Structures are given as C-alpha cells and as structure tokens.
NULOKOL-667014 format. One record per atom (N, C-alpha, C): atom name; residue in three letters; x, y, z. Coordinates in steps of 0.001 Angstrom, whole numbers, plus 500000, padded with zeros to 6 digits. Example, Ala and Ser with C-alpha at 12.3 -4.5 7.8 and 13.67 -1.06 7.14 Angstrom:
2
ATOM, atom, rest, xx, yy, zz
ATOM, N, ALA, 513190, 494310, 507800
ATOM, CA, ALA, 512300, 495500, 507800
ATOM, C, ALA, 513200, 496700, 507800
ATOM, N, SER, 512850, 497750, 507080
ATOM, CA, SER, 513670, 498940, 507140
ATOM, C, SER, 512900, 500030, 507870
***
This chain:
106
ATOM, atom, rest, xx, yy, zz
ATOM, N, MET, 496047, 497772, 515226
ATOM, CA, MET, 495438, 498012, 513937
ATOM, C, MET, 496379, 497630, 512797
ATOM, N, TRP, 497675, 497835, 512974
ATOM, CA, TRP, 498635, 497544, 511920
ATOM, C, TRP, 499387, 496252, 512243
ATOM, N, ASP, 498617, 495244, 512636
ATOM, CA, ASP, 499195, 493964, 513025
ATOM, C, ASP, 499800, 493233, 511833
ATOM, N, GLU, 500495, 492162, 512156
ATOM, CA, GLU, 501051, 491272, 511149
ATOM, C, GLU, 499926, 490736, 510253
ATOM, N, ILE, 500229, 490516, 508991
ATOM, CA, ILE, 499258, 489971, 508038
ATOM, C, ILE, 499672, 488551, 507698
ATOM, N, GLU, 498766, 487606, 507904
ATOM, CA, GLU, 499041, 486235, 507497
ATOM, C, GLU, 498991, 486188, 505981
ATOM, N, LEU, 500005, 485585, 505394
ATOM, CA, LEU, 500154, 485598, 503945
ATOM, C, LEU, 498910, 485110, 503217
ATOM, N, GLU, 498288, 484065, 503718
ATOM, CA, GLU, 497102, 483523, 503042
ATOM, C, GLU, 495892, 484455, 503130
ATOM, N, ASN, 495952, 485463, 504001
ATOM, CA, ASN, 494835, 486402, 504165
ATOM, C, ASN, 495123, 487796, 503618
ATOM, N, TRP, 496140, 487953, 502796
ATOM, CA, TRP, 496540, 489290, 502362
ATOM, C, TRP, 495446, 490014, 501589
ATOM, N, LYS, 494598, 489286, 500879
ATOM, CA, LYS, 493537, 489937, 500089
ATOM, C, LYS, 492367, 490429, 500948
ATOM, N, SER, 492360, 490071, 502212
ATOM, CA, SER, 491241, 490468, 503074
ATOM, C, SER, 491532, 491715, 503916
ATOM, N, VAL, 492686, 492346, 503723
ATOM, CA, VAL, 492981, 493554, 504501
ATOM, C, VAL, 492079, 494702, 504044
ATOM, N, PRO, 491649, 495552, 504953
ATOM, CA, PRO, 490828, 496707, 504581
ATOM, C, PRO, 491620, 497678, 503705
ATOM, N, PHE, 490934, 498339, 502787
ATOM, CA, PHE, 491585, 499267, 501875
ATOM, C, PHE, 490621, 500379, 501482
ATOM, N, THR, 491161, 501411, 500826
ATOM, CA, THR, 490360, 502510, 500294
ATOM, C, THR, 490633, 502587, 498800
ATOM, N, SER, 489580, 502499, 497998
ATOM, CA, SER, 489731, 502495, 496552
ATOM, C, SER, 488610, 503302, 495904
ATOM, N, GLY, 488909, 503931, 494773
ATOM, CA, GLY, 487896, 504660, 494027
ATOM, C, GLY, 487611, 506066, 494524
ATOM, N, ARG, 488298, 506483, 495578
ATOM, CA, ARG, 488121, 507823, 496125
ATOM, C, ARG, 489338, 508164, 496975
ATOM, N, SER, 489481, 509433, 497287
ATOM, CA, SER, 490576, 509860, 498163
ATOM, C, SER, 490257, 509462, 499600
ATOM, N, ALA, 491273, 509058, 500325
ATOM, CA, ALA, 491085, 508650, 501714
ATOM, C, ALA, 490787, 509850, 502602
ATOM, N, THR, 489992, 509602, 503608
ATOM, CA, THR, 489667, 510615, 504604
ATOM, C, THR, 490416, 510306, 505906
ATOM, N, GLU, 490347, 511242, 506843
ATOM, CA, GLU, 490943, 510992, 508159
ATOM, C, GLU, 490288, 509781, 508823
ATOM, N, LYS, 488985, 509610, 508606
ATOM, CA, LYS, 488280, 508456, 509183
ATOM, C, LYS, 488800, 507146, 508603
ATOM, N, ASP, 489154, 507125, 507318
ATOM, CA, ASP, 489737, 505926, 506713
ATOM, C, ASP, 491058, 505572, 507381
ATOM, N, VAL, 491870, 506585, 507653
ATOM, CA, VAL, 493149, 506345, 508319
ATOM, C, VAL, 492911, 505817, 509736
ATOM, N, GLN, 492002, 506431, 510466
ATOM, CA, GLN, 491696, 505991, 511836
ATOM, C, GLN, 491153, 504567, 511862
ATOM, N, ALA, 490433, 504172, 510814
ATOM, CA, ALA, 489848, 502834, 510757
ATOM, C, ALA, 490801, 501795, 510171
ATOM, N, GLY, 491980, 502216, 509696
ATOM, CA, GLY, 492946, 501272, 509143
ATOM, C, GLY, 492700, 500918, 507686
ATOM, N, ARG, 491838, 501662, 507002
ATOM, CA, ARG, 491573, 501421, 505578
ATOM, C, ARG, 492511, 502223, 504687
ATOM, N, ALA, 493292, 503114, 505279
ATOM, CA, ALA, 494238, 503963, 504563
ATOM, C, ALA, 495387, 504308, 505505
ATOM, N, VAL, 496493, 504706, 504926
ATOM, CA, VAL, 497672, 505058, 505709
ATOM, C, VAL, 497835, 506567, 505807
ATOM, N, PHE, 497353, 507296, 504792
ATOM, CA, PHE, 497533, 508738, 504778
ATOM, C, PHE, 496278, 509428, 504261
ATOM, N, HIS, 496192, 510715, 504571
ATOM, CA, HIS, 495125, 511600, 504091
ATOM, C, HIS, 495806, 512874, 503621
ATOM, N, ILE, 495438, 513353, 502449
ATOM, CA, ILE, 496065, 514552, 501893
ATOM, C, ILE, 495058, 515699, 501940
ATOM, N, PRO, 495153, 516565, 502950
ATOM, CA, PRO, 494195, 517662, 503102
ATOM, C, PRO, 494154, 518615, 501909
ATOM, N, SER, 495285, 518789, 501221
ATOM, CA, SER, 495323, 519717, 500077
ATOM, C, SER, 494650, 519140, 498837
ATOM, N, GLY, 494299, 517859, 498896
ATOM, CA, GLY, 493575, 517239, 497799
ATOM, C, GLY, 494389, 516221, 497025
ATOM, N, SER, 493696, 515219, 496532
ATOM, CA, SER, 494295, 514170, 495718
ATOM, C, SER, 493177, 513522, 494913
ATOM, N, THR, 493574, 512681, 493977
ATOM, CA, THR, 492598, 511906, 493213
ATOM, C, THR, 492992, 510444, 493295
ATOM, N, PRO, 492015, 509552, 493306
ATOM, CA, PRO, 492361, 508133, 493388
ATOM, C, PRO, 493033, 507657, 492106
ATOM, N, TYR, 493979, 506774, 492246
ATOM, CA, TYR, 494624, 506119, 491118
ATOM, C, TYR, 493748, 504924, 490767
ATOM, N, GLU, 493390, 504793, 489520
ATOM, CA, GLU, 492467, 503742, 489107
ATOM, C, GLU, 493157, 502381, 489030
ATOM, N, THR, 492892, 501536, 490016
ATOM, CA, THR, 493383, 500164, 490029
ATOM, C, THR, 492572, 499378, 491049
ATOM, N, ASP, 492570, 498078, 490909
ATOM, CA, ASP, 491888, 497225, 491882
ATOM, C, ASP, 492797, 497027, 493090
ATOM, N, LEU, 492231, 497142, 494263
ATOM, CA, LEU, 492973, 496932, 495510
ATOM, C, LEU, 492299, 495839, 496313
ATOM, N, PRO, 493011, 495197, 497196
ATOM, CA, PRO, 494421, 495381, 497515
ATOM, C, PRO, 495318, 494746, 496453
ATOM, N, LEU, 496550, 495203, 496417
ATOM, CA, LEU, 497580, 494639, 495554
ATOM, C, LEU, 498721, 494135, 496417
ATOM, N, PHE, 499336, 493061, 495981
ATOM, CA, PHE, 500569, 492621, 496614
ATOM, C, PHE, 501680, 493442, 495976
ATOM, N, ALA, 502658, 493858, 496744
ATOM, CA, ALA, 503742, 494671, 496198
ATOM, C, ALA, 505064, 494327, 496874
ATOM, N, ILE, 506109, 494715, 496200
ATOM, CA, ILE, 507448, 494646, 496761
ATOM, C, ILE, 507967, 496080, 496795
ATOM, N, GLN, 508311, 496548, 497990
ATOM, CA, GLN, 508887, 497877, 498128
ATOM, C, GLN, 510400, 497746, 498010
ATOM, N, ILE, 510960, 498514, 497104
ATOM, CA, ILE, 512390, 498409, 496811
ATOM, C, ILE, 513123, 499611, 497392
ATOM, N, ASP, 514151, 499310, 498171
ATOM, CA, ASP, 515018, 500359, 498707
ATOM, C, ASP, 516402, 500104, 498128
ATOM, N, ASN, 516754, 500858, 497093
ATOM, CA, ASN, 518038, 500655, 496421
ATOM, C, ASN, 519221, 501028, 497297
ATOM, N, GLU, 519043, 501982, 498200
ATOM, CA, GLU, 520147, 502385, 499080
ATOM, C, GLU, 520504, 501278, 500063
ATOM, N, LYS, 519480, 500601, 500597
ATOM, CA, LYS, 519719, 499519, 501555
ATOM, C, LYS, 519769, 498153, 500876
ATOM, N, ASN, 519486, 498133, 499559
ATOM, CA, ASN, 519457, 496904, 498783
ATOM, C, ASN, 518481, 495885, 499384
ATOM, N, THR, 517244, 496368, 499690
ATOM, CA, THR, 516225, 495488, 500262
ATOM, C, THR, 514987, 495450, 499382
ATOM, N, ARG, 514256, 494352, 499501
ATOM, CA, ARG, 512974, 494152, 498824
ATOM, C, ARG, 512004, 493674, 499893
ATOM, N, VAL, 511045, 494514, 500243
ATOM, CA, VAL, 510151, 494229, 501364
ATOM, C, VAL, 508738, 493956, 500840
ATOM, N, PRO, 508186, 492769, 501134
ATOM, CA, PRO, 506818, 492482, 500699
ATOM, C, PRO, 505808, 493295, 501503
ATOM, N, CYS, 504742, 493703, 500840
ATOM, CA, CYS, 503715, 494496, 501500
ATOM, C, CYS, 502398, 494374, 500739
ATOM, N, VAL, 501346, 494916, 501333
ATOM, CA, VAL, 500026, 494932, 500715
ATOM, C, VAL, 499621, 496395, 500521
ATOM, N, VAL, 499303, 496751, 499279
ATOM, CA, VAL, 498889, 498116, 498961
ATOM, C, VAL, 497423, 498276, 499337
ATOM, N, ILE, 497133, 499257, 500200
ATOM, CA, ILE, 495746, 499499, 500605
ATOM, C, ILE, 495229, 500847, 500116
ATOM, N, GLN, 496097, 501598, 499410
ATOM, CA, GLN, 495701, 502939, 498973
ATOM, C, GLN, 496706, 503437, 497933
ATOM, N, ILE, 496182, 504020, 496846
ATOM, CA, ILE, 497037, 504688, 495858
ATOM, C, ILE, 496317, 505963, 495425
ATOM, N, GLU, 497015, 507094, 495534
ATOM, CA, GLU, 496405, 508377, 495176
ATOM, C, GLU, 497389, 509255, 494418
ATOM, N, ASN, 496878, 509981, 493457
ATOM, CA, ASN, 497668, 510964, 492727
ATOM, C, ASN, 497613, 512285, 493482
ATOM, N, CYS, 498777, 512862, 493711
ATOM, CA, CYS, 498858, 514149, 494406
ATOM, C, CYS, 499865, 515032, 493680
ATOM, N, SER, 500099, 516217, 494175
ATOM, CA, SER, 500991, 517160, 493497
ATOM, C, SER, 502423, 516636, 493385
ATOM, N, GLU, 502847, 515765, 494297
ATOM, CA, GLU, 504206, 515211, 494269
ATOM, C, GLU, 504336, 513995, 493363
ATOM, N, GLY, 503217, 513417, 492916
ATOM, CA, GLY, 503232, 512203, 492096
ATOM, C, GLY, 502174, 511234, 492580
ATOM, N, THR, 502455, 509952, 492457
ATOM, CA, THR, 501513, 508926, 492895
ATOM, C, THR, 501992, 508331, 494210
ATOM, N, ALA, 501232, 508585, 495274
ATOM, CA, ALA, 501579, 508118, 496622
ATOM, C, ALA, 500901, 506777, 496893
ATOM, N, VAL, 501617, 505910, 497577
ATOM, CA, VAL, 501150, 504549, 497851
ATOM, C, VAL, 501172, 504304, 499357
ATOM, N, GLY, 500051, 503833, 499897
ATOM, CA, GLY, 499977, 503457, 501300
ATOM, C, GLY, 499966, 501943, 501412
ATOM, N, VAL, 500826, 501399, 502263
ATOM, CA, VAL, 500958, 499943, 502374
ATOM, C, VAL, 500908, 499481, 503825
ATOM, N, ARG, 500594, 498212, 503956
ATOM, CA, ARG, 500760, 497495, 505224
ATOM, C, ARG, 501809, 496429, 504995
ATOM, N, TYR, 502713, 496286, 505961
ATOM, CA, TYR, 503775, 495292, 505863
ATOM, C, TYR, 503307, 493963, 506439
ATOM, N, LEU, 503785, 492885, 505860
ATOM, CA, LEU, 503372, 491557, 506310
ATOM, C, LEU, 503750, 491302, 507755
ATOM, N, ASP, 504872, 491856, 508205
ATOM, CA, ASP, 505299, 491634, 509584
ATOM, C, ASP, 504781, 492700, 510549
ATOM, N, GLY, 503832, 493517, 510079
ATOM, CA, GLY, 503211, 494533, 510920
ATOM, C, GLY, 503680, 495926, 510567
ATOM, N, GLY, 502861, 496902, 510877
ATOM, CA, GLY, 503190, 498288, 510595
ATOM, C, GLY, 502678, 498727, 509240
ATOM, N, ASN, 502981, 499976, 508923
ATOM, CA, ASN, 502537, 500527, 507649
ATOM, C, ASN, 503598, 501466, 507110
ATOM, N, GLY, 503389, 501932, 505874
ATOM, CA, GLY, 504337, 502844, 505275
ATOM, C, GLY, 503736, 503567, 504092
ATOM, N, VAL, 504440, 504585, 503655
ATOM, CA, VAL, 504036, 505381, 502502
ATOM, C, VAL, 505251, 505557, 501610
ATOM, N, GLY, 505031, 505487, 500310
ATOM, CA, GLY, 506108, 505726, 499363
ATOM, C, GLY, 505528, 506193, 498050
ATOM, N, MET, 506397, 506486, 497130
ATOM, CA, MET, 505966, 506876, 495800
ATOM, C, MET, 505917, 505626, 494926
ATOM, N, ALA, 505061, 505629, 493928
ATOM, CA, ALA, 504839, 504447, 493090
ATOM, C, ALA, 506126, 503900, 492485
ATOM, N, SER, 507075, 504768, 492195
ATOM, CA, SER, 508336, 504326, 491593
ATOM, C, SER, 509161, 503434, 492528
ATOM, N, GLU, 508805, 503382, 493804
ATOM, CA, GLU, 509539, 502573, 494782
ATOM, C, GLU, 508978, 501153, 494909
ATOM, N, PHE, 507965, 500820, 494104
ATOM, CA, PHE, 507273, 499543, 494260
ATOM, C, PHE, 507194, 498762, 492967
ATOM, N, GLU, 507121, 497437, 493121
ATOM, CA, GLU, 506698, 496533, 492051
ATOM, C, GLU, 505326, 496036, 492489
ATOM, N, PHE, 504334, 496101, 491600
ATOM, CA, PHE, 502967, 495743, 491944
ATOM, C, PHE, 502579, 494420, 491304
ATOM, N, TYR, 501798, 493614, 492048
ATOM, CA, TYR, 501358, 492302, 491573
ATOM, C, TYR, 499908, 492068, 491982
ATOM, N, ASN, 499181, 491308, 491163
ATOM, CA, ASN, 497814, 490912, 491521
ATOM, C, ASN, 497818, 489728, 492475
ATOM, N, GLY, 498919, 489046, 492573
ATOM, CA, GLY, 499089, 487921, 493476
ATOM, C, GLY, 500533, 487894, 493947
ATOM, N, ILE, 500880, 486884, 494696
ATOM, CA, ILE, 502253, 486762, 495193
ATOM, C, ILE, 503120, 486234, 494053
ATOM, N, PRO, 504166, 486958, 493680
ATOM, CA, PRO, 505010, 486514, 492576
ATOM, C, PRO, 505732, 485208, 492909
ATOM, N, GLU, 505762, 484289, 491946
ATOM, CA, GLU, 506388, 482990, 492175
ATOM, C, GLU, 507875, 483101, 492451
ATOM, N, ASP, 508539, 484088, 491838
ATOM, CA, ASP, 509985, 484202, 492006
ATOM, C, ASP, 510397, 484911, 493288
ATOM, N, PHE, 509420, 485308, 494101
ATOM, CA, PHE, 509755, 485965, 495355
ATOM, C, PHE, 509562, 484999, 496497
ATOM, N, SER, 510618, 484657, 497161
ATOM, CA, SER, 510502, 483714, 498279
ATOM, C, SER, 510323, 484481, 499577
ATOM, N, LEU, 509303, 484089, 500310
ATOM, CA, LEU, 509020, 484740, 501596
ATOM, C, LEU, 509506, 483873, 502727
***
C-alpha cells in the first residue's frame, strides 16, 4: 500500500481532504493517521508536493502530502515518501509546493 511513487504520478496518489480522516481512510491508504480525540481539516488542496526537513540530520526528504489536520498539538501532516513508506510530522517540519520545485534536484 505504501509503495514507491513514480515522480510523474505524484498527483495521482490517494488522499483525504476537506474532512478528518477515519480509520477506514488509513486502512485504504488515503490517510496516514486518525485522531480519535478529534481534529479539523486544514483547508488546502491536496495532494501537495513537500520537502520534509530534519535539521538534526541535515536532510531534505521529498514526499507527497496526503493529509493535513489541525489537532490539539498543532497542524499534523501525513505524507507518503517517493521511495516508499509513509510518515507523520508537524507542519513546521515541511516546505509545501503545488508542484516539484525547480531548485530541488531529485
């Protein structure tokens, strides 16, 4: 379900937008997380191309945002990585783009 994403097909990945993700969304691969205590959707068009920044490891990892929700801890982001797998982080850990940034070489 969390297979590698071909770069030219990044906009076709399943996502959850306009509502909070359910457990069924996670099971179907349309979301990475479900917040039982409640959340609200962050208003934006999905999917988004993003760069996840890890300042401690000094890395910039390309990914596709499939879910963004506001919760008590802040704005949580669910992503799929281009080389496979998924992850969750807070919005402050990402740079968001509507397309692949020209200055980022993959």
